[in-house]
C-alpha positions as CSV (number, residue, x, y, z in Angstrom):
1,M,-168.6,1.5,-142.7
2,V,-167.8,-0.7,-145.4
3,N,-169.0,-0.1,-148.6
4,K,-171.0,-2.9,-149.7
5,N,-169.9,-2.6,-153.4
6,N,-166.9,-3.7,-152.0
7,A,-167.2,-6.3,-150.7
8,I,-165.7,-9.9,-152.3
9,S,-168.3,-12.6,-154.4
10,N,-167.6,-15.8,-153.2
11,K,-169.7,-17.1,-155.9
12,N,-167.3,-19.4,-157.5
13,S,-164.2,-18.0,-155.5
14,W,-163.3,-21.9,-155.0
15,D,-163.3,-22.3,-158.2
16,F,-159.6,-22.0,-159.2
17,S,-159.3,-23.9,-162.4
18,S,-156.5,-21.4,-163.6
19,A,-153.3,-20.5,-162.5
20,A,-154.5,-16.9,-161.9
21,D,-157.2,-17.7,-160.0
22,Y,-156.0,-18.3,-157.2
23,P,-153.3,-15.4,-156.8
24,S,-156.4,-12.7,-158.1
25,W,-159.0,-13.9,-155.4
26,R,-155.8,-13.7,-152.6
27,T,-155.1,-10.1,-153.8
28,E,-158.7,-9.3,-153.5
29,K,-159.2,-11.2,-150.2
30,L,-156.1,-9.7,-148.6
31,R,-157.5,-6.4,-149.8
32,Q,-161.1,-6.2,-148.2
33,A,-159.2,-7.7,-145.1
34,S,-157.0,-5.0,-145.0
35,E,-159.9,-1.9,-145.5
36,L,-162.0,-4.0,-142.9
37,A,-159.0,-4.2,-140.0
38,K,-159.4,0.1,-140.0
39,E,-162.6,0.6,-139.0
40,T,-164.2,0.1,-135.9
41,L,-163.2,-3.2,-134.6
42,I,-166.6,-3.6,-132.6
43,L,-170.1,-2.7,-134.8
44,P,-172.5,-0.8,-132.2
45,I,-176.4,-2.2,-132.7
46,E,-178.7,-0.4,-131.9
47,D,-181.0,-2.8,-130.4
48,I,-180.3,-6.7,-132.0
49,A,-183.7,-7.6,-131.6
50,N,-184.9,-4.8,-134.2
51,L,-181.7,-4.4,-136.8
52,N,-182.3,-1.4,-139.6
53,S,-181.2,-2.2,-143.4
54,E,-177.6,-0.3,-142.4
55,E,-177.3,-2.0,-139.6
56,R,-177.9,-5.6,-141.8
57,D,-176.0,-4.1,-144.4
58,E,-172.8,-3.6,-142.9
59,I,-173.1,-7.5,-141.0
60,Y,-173.6,-9.0,-144.2
61,N,-170.7,-6.7,-145.4
62,R,-168.6,-8.1,-142.8
63,C,-169.1,-11.5,-142.7
64,E,-169.1,-11.5,-146.9
65,I,-165.6,-10.2,-146.2
66,S,-164.4,-11.6,-143.0
67,N,-166.3,-14.4,-141.9
68,A,-166.9,-12.6,-138.9
69,V,-168.9,-9.4,-137.3
70,L,-167.8,-8.0,-133.2
71,Y,-170.6,-5.9,-131.8
72,R,-172.4,-4.5,-129.2
73,D,-176.0,-4.4,-128.1
74,M,-176.6,-1.2,-127.1
75,A,-179.9,-2.0,-126.1
76,H,-177.9,-4.7,-123.9
77,E,-180.6,-6.4,-121.4
78,V,-179.5,-8.5,-118.5
79,A,-181.7,-10.9,-117.7
80,P,-180.7,-14.3,-119.5
81,E,-184.1,-14.7,-120.3
82,L,-184.7,-11.7,-122.4
83,I,-180.9,-11.9,-124.0
84,S,-181.8,-15.5,-125.5
85,S,-185.0,-14.3,-126.6
86,R,-183.3,-11.3,-128.7
87,L,-180.5,-13.4,-129.6
88,R,-183.5,-15.8,-131.5
89,Q,-184.6,-12.5,-133.3
90,F,-181.1,-11.7,-134.7
91,A,-180.4,-14.7,-135.9
92,N,-183.8,-14.9,-137.5
93,S,-183.6,-11.8,-139.1
94,L,-180.3,-12.7,-141.3
95,G,-181.5,-15.8,-142.0
96,L,-180.4,-18.3,-139.3
97,R,-183.1,-20.8,-138.3
98,I,-181.8,-23.5,-138.1
99,A,-180.6,-24.0,-134.5
100,E,-178.3,-27.0,-132.9
101,K,-180.1,-29.5,-130.8
102,H,-177.5,-29.6,-128.1
103,R,-178.4,-31.5,-124.9
104,S,-177.5,-27.8,-123.3
105,A,-179.5,-25.6,-124.8
106,G,-182.4,-24.1,-124.0
107,N,-186.9,-24.7,-125.9
108,D,-184.9,-21.9,-127.9
109,G,-182.0,-23.4,-128.5
110,I,-180.0,-21.2,-126.6
111,V,-176.8,-22.6,-124.6
112,S,-175.8,-21.3,-121.5
113,L,-171.8,-21.3,-120.6
114,Q,-170.5,-20.6,-117.1
115,E,-169.3,-22.5,-114.8
116,S,-170.7,-25.2,-113.3
117,E,-170.9,-27.8,-111.4
118,S,-173.8,-29.7,-112.4
119,A,-174.1,-33.5,-114.3
120,G,-173.3,-33.0,-118.0
121,K,-171.4,-29.8,-117.6
122,K,-168.5,-30.7,-115.1
123,G,-165.7,-31.5,-116.8
124,Y,-166.4,-30.4,-120.2
125,I,-164.4,-27.3,-120.5
126,P,-166.5,-24.4,-122.0
127,Y,-168.3,-24.9,-118.2
128,S,-165.1,-24.8,-116.4
129,K,-162.4,-21.3,-116.1
130,R,-160.2,-22.5,-118.0
131,P,-158.5,-22.2,-121.3
132,I,-160.0,-23.1,-124.5
133,N,-157.7,-24.0,-127.6
134,W,-157.8,-23.3,-130.7
135,H,-160.8,-24.4,-132.6
136,T,-164.1,-24.1,-135.2
137,D,-167.6,-25.5,-133.2
138,G,-169.0,-28.7,-133.7
139,Y,-165.5,-30.2,-135.2
140,Y,-166.7,-33.7,-133.7
141,N,-169.7,-33.5,-135.7
142,G,-170.7,-35.7,-138.2
143,P,-171.4,-35.0,-141.7
144,D,-175.1,-34.3,-141.4
145,Q,-174.7,-31.9,-138.2
146,K,-171.8,-29.1,-139.8
147,I,-172.1,-25.8,-137.3
148,R,-171.4,-23.2,-139.9
149,A,-172.9,-20.5,-137.9
150,M,-172.8,-19.1,-134.4
151,V,-173.9,-15.8,-132.4
152,L,-171.3,-16.2,-128.8
153,H,-173.2,-13.3,-127.1
154,C,-171.3,-11.7,-123.7
155,T,-174.5,-11.5,-120.9
156,R,-171.4,-10.6,-117.8
157,A,-168.3,-10.2,-118.1
158,A,-165.8,-11.9,-116.1
159,E,-163.5,-10.2,-113.8
160,K,-160.3,-11.0,-115.0
161,G,-159.7,-12.3,-118.3
162,G,-161.8,-14.3,-120.1
163,K,-160.3,-12.8,-124.0
164,N,-161.4,-14.2,-127.0
165,Q,-159.2,-14.4,-130.6
166,L,-161.0,-14.8,-133.6
167,L,-158.9,-16.4,-137.4
168,D,-161.1,-16.5,-140.8
169,P,-160.5,-19.6,-141.8
170,E,-160.1,-18.3,-145.2
171,I,-156.8,-16.1,-143.9
172,A,-155.6,-19.6,-142.7
173,Y,-156.3,-20.9,-145.9
174,I,-154.6,-18.8,-147.6
175,R,-151.2,-18.9,-145.2
176,L,-151.4,-22.4,-145.3
177,H,-151.5,-21.9,-148.9
178,D,-148.9,-19.8,-149.2
179,A,-146.5,-21.6,-147.2
180,N,-146.4,-24.8,-149.4
181,P,-150.1,-25.9,-151.7
182,E,-149.5,-29.6,-150.7
183,Y,-150.8,-28.8,-147.3
184,I,-154.1,-27.3,-148.5
185,T,-154.6,-30.4,-150.2
186,A,-153.5,-32.7,-147.3
187,L,-156.2,-31.1,-144.8
188,S,-158.7,-31.7,-147.6
189,H,-158.4,-35.1,-147.4
190,P,-161.5,-36.7,-146.7
191,Q,-159.8,-38.9,-143.7
192,A,-157.7,-35.8,-142.3
193,M,-159.0,-35.6,-139.0
194,T,-160.7,-38.0,-136.7
195,I,-162.6,-37.5,-133.6
196,P,-163.3,-40.8,-131.7
197,E,-166.6,-41.9,-130.3
198,N,-167.5,-40.2,-126.7
199,D,-169.2,-41.1,-123.9
200,E,-171.7,-37.9,-123.5
201,G,-172.7,-39.3,-119.8
202,N,-176.5,-38.9,-120.2
203,G,-176.9,-42.4,-122.0
204,K,-176.5,-41.4,-125.6
205,I,-173.2,-42.3,-127.0
206,R,-171.2,-39.9,-130.0
207,P,-169.7,-41.8,-132.9
208,V,-166.6,-41.2,-134.6
209,S,-166.4,-38.1,-136.5
210,I,-164.5,-38.7,-139.1
211,G,-164.1,-36.2,-142.0
212,P,-161.8,-33.1,-143.8
213,V,-160.4,-29.9,-141.9
214,F,-161.0,-28.0,-145.9
215,A,-163.9,-28.6,-147.0
216,I,-166.4,-26.8,-150.0
217,D,-170.3,-26.4,-148.9
218,P,-172.2,-27.4,-152.4
219,Q,-174.5,-25.5,-152.0
220,T,-173.2,-22.5,-151.5
221,G,-169.8,-23.0,-152.2
222,K,-168.1,-21.7,-149.6
223,L,-164.8,-22.6,-147.7
224,E,-165.6,-24.6,-144.8
225,M,-162.9,-25.8,-141.6
226,R,-163.0,-28.7,-139.5
227,Y,-160.4,-28.1,-136.8
228,T,-159.4,-28.6,-133.0
229,A,-155.9,-27.6,-131.8
230,R,-156.8,-29.6,-129.0
231,T,-153.5,-33.1,-128.7
232,R,-156.4,-35.6,-127.3
233,S,-158.4,-37.7,-128.2
234,I,-157.8,-37.2,-131.7
235,A,-156.3,-38.3,-134.8
236,W,-154.2,-37.3,-137.8
237,R,-154.1,-38.8,-141.1
238,E,-150.7,-40.7,-140.9
239,D,-148.7,-39.5,-143.5
240,A,-145.4,-37.1,-143.3
241,I,-147.4,-34.1,-145.2
242,T,-150.4,-34.0,-143.1
243,A,-148.3,-33.8,-140.1
244,E,-145.9,-30.7,-141.1
245,A,-149.3,-29.2,-142.1
246,V,-151.2,-29.4,-138.9
247,A,-147.3,-28.3,-137.3
248,F,-147.2,-25.0,-139.2
249,L,-151.0,-23.7,-138.4
250,T,-150.1,-24.5,-134.8
251,E,-147.6,-22.0,-135.4
252,L,-150.0,-19.8,-137.2
253,L,-152.3,-19.6,-134.2
254,A,-149.6,-18.6,-132.0
255,S,-148.6,-16.3,-133.8
256,D,-149.1,-12.4,-134.2
257,D,-150.1,-12.5,-137.1
258,P,-152.2,-9.5,-138.4
259,F,-155.0,-10.6,-138.9
260,I,-155.8,-12.3,-135.7
261,Q,-158.4,-10.7,-133.4
262,T,-158.3,-10.5,-129.7
263,I,-161.2,-8.9,-128.0
264,Q,-162.0,-8.6,-124.5
265,M,-165.6,-9.9,-123.6
266,Q,-167.9,-7.1,-122.0
267,S,-171.9,-7.0,-121.5
268,G,-173.6,-6.7,-124.5
269,I,-170.4,-7.3,-127.4
270,G,-170.9,-10.3,-129.0
271,V,-169.7,-12.1,-132.4
272,L,-171.9,-13.0,-135.0
273,C,-169.4,-15.9,-137.8
274,N,-169.9,-18.5,-140.2
275,N,-167.8,-20.9,-137.5
276,S,-164.1,-18.9,-137.0
277,L,-161.4,-20.3,-135.8
278,H,-161.8,-18.6,-132.0
279,N,-160.3,-20.0,-128.5
280,R,-160.4,-18.5,-124.6
281,T,-158.2,-17.3,-122.4
282,G,-158.9,-18.1,-118.8
283,F,-160.4,-16.5,-116.2
284,D,-161.3,-15.3,-113.0
285,A,-158.4,-17.7,-111.8
286,D,-159.6,-17.8,-107.6
287,M,-161.5,-21.2,-107.1
288,T,-162.7,-20.0,-104.0
289,K,-165.7,-18.4,-105.1
290,P,-167.4,-18.9,-108.5
291,S,-167.2,-16.8,-111.9
292,E,-170.1,-14.6,-112.6
293,R,-168.9,-14.8,-116.3
294,L,-172.1,-16.0,-118.3
295,M,-171.7,-16.2,-121.9
296,M,-175.0,-17.5,-124.7
297,R,-173.9,-19.4,-127.8
298,V,-176.7,-20.5,-130.5
299,R,-175.3,-22.3,-133.1
300,F,-176.4,-22.9,-136.9
301,H,-175.8,-25.4,-139.7
302,N,-176.2,-23.4,-142.1
303,R,-174.4,-19.8,-142.8
304,V,-174.7,-15.9,-142.8
305,Q,-175.8,-15.6,-146.5
306,G,-176.2,-11.6,-147.3
307,R,-178.3,-10.6,-150.3
């Protein structure tokens, strides 16, 4: 278990008002992230619907250090409706009570992600076997609908493939800043990334979304990241330094950076994160039969705050 006294205090960590602030924060961030990487990758939890104090503290600590925790629900259920209820109990016990109103969510705010040919889902990559490139969730949302945390829980695993990778946005920030501090300035511009409007096929139009990649939440002082590696239906601010920054980030996410975590999702395994960068490989390539893979996701407009 991670020593709870070692977790980074980020209250004012993004107020780099002196020349020494960033280097000292960077050193401590990488030190603690390196120590956490030596721990067991997947945290066993006896019952996600009934966390004990030690489990809750460990979740808070890992999220404070790396913005994510991979867990295994030892009391894993197989019935999706039971898992849905237990996931909400899990989220509620951690202060995540603001569920996103997604068009595919059930009454409890849970979205079932599985291969589907149904209207409203067909053609969208999360409901297919295709790989999903690097992104943060809700990158197309407006500023008043930001996604700051999510739970992604595996109910049924793919027969083959379906690996996920995760990267802490704060590590991405460090890599970009170390390469060129102007990259951070460019990606923090309020018009850095534009997602055009989209016809969602249900009579609703998702409006255009314009905003930065990196921003600081004024309520919590925490770093937020909004990003997608898609190359279509996206427009980047047209200047040389933004193009360089985007190219560097693309290379970083394709690299073997030691802080990129790779996990093969199995039944009962899940990730809780403060909207970390993540992707997914393709799975179950046989097109003659549907995949049984079922992931359950709930997204929130607030984040894991901890103590």
